[in-house]
N, C-alpha and C positions, 0 to 999 in steps of 0.2 A: 696192663690190661689183661683181662681174661680172654682166652681164645674162643672163637666161634660164637660170641654173643653180640658183637658190635657190627652194625651195617658197614658195608664197604664205602669208603669215602674217596671219591675220585672226581675226574673232570666232568663238568656239567655245562650244557648249553641252555641259556635262558633267552627266549625270544619274546619281544614285545609286539603288540599289535601295530605299533608305528613302524616296525621293520628293524628296530635296533636289536642286534645280537650281542650278547655278553657271554664270555667264557669265564666260569668260576668253578669252585669245587663244592660238591654237595653229595648227599647220599642218593639223590635223584638224578638221573642222567639228562633228562630234558624237562624244561618247564616253559609254560606259556603264560605271560602276565599281561594285564590290561594297560598298565602305565609304568613308565620307568623314568629315570632322571632326565632322559633326553626329551620326553614329551609331556612331563607333568608341569602344569602351569606355575607351580611354586618355584621350581628349579629353572624354568626357562624365562621367568620374568614377565609372563603374560597373565599373572594372577590379578584378579580384580577384587579390590577390597570394598565391601559394602559400607555405605555411609550409615553408621549406627548412631550418629549424633542426633538425628531427627526422629528416631524410633519412639522415644519416650513421649515427645510432643505429639506425635501422630496418634499414639495410643490414648493419650489424655484427651485429644480432640474427639476421638471416636467414642470412648467409653468412660471418660472422666465425669466427675460430678458436675452437673450443670448448676450455675450460680443463680 
């Protein structure tokens, strides 16, 4: 590596709005994030999946060609 052109890579503290604190390595010393793996619905199992099966029928009822 060339000298004096790369940013310093060191310890970083990442804080989530839920209060979770993670220690990692980065070029930035402190970061604040909105969601993390501790509070994101996909990772916690609280994700709600929309029922997309009835979407086409609902669209056809509203805007479909009338017989």
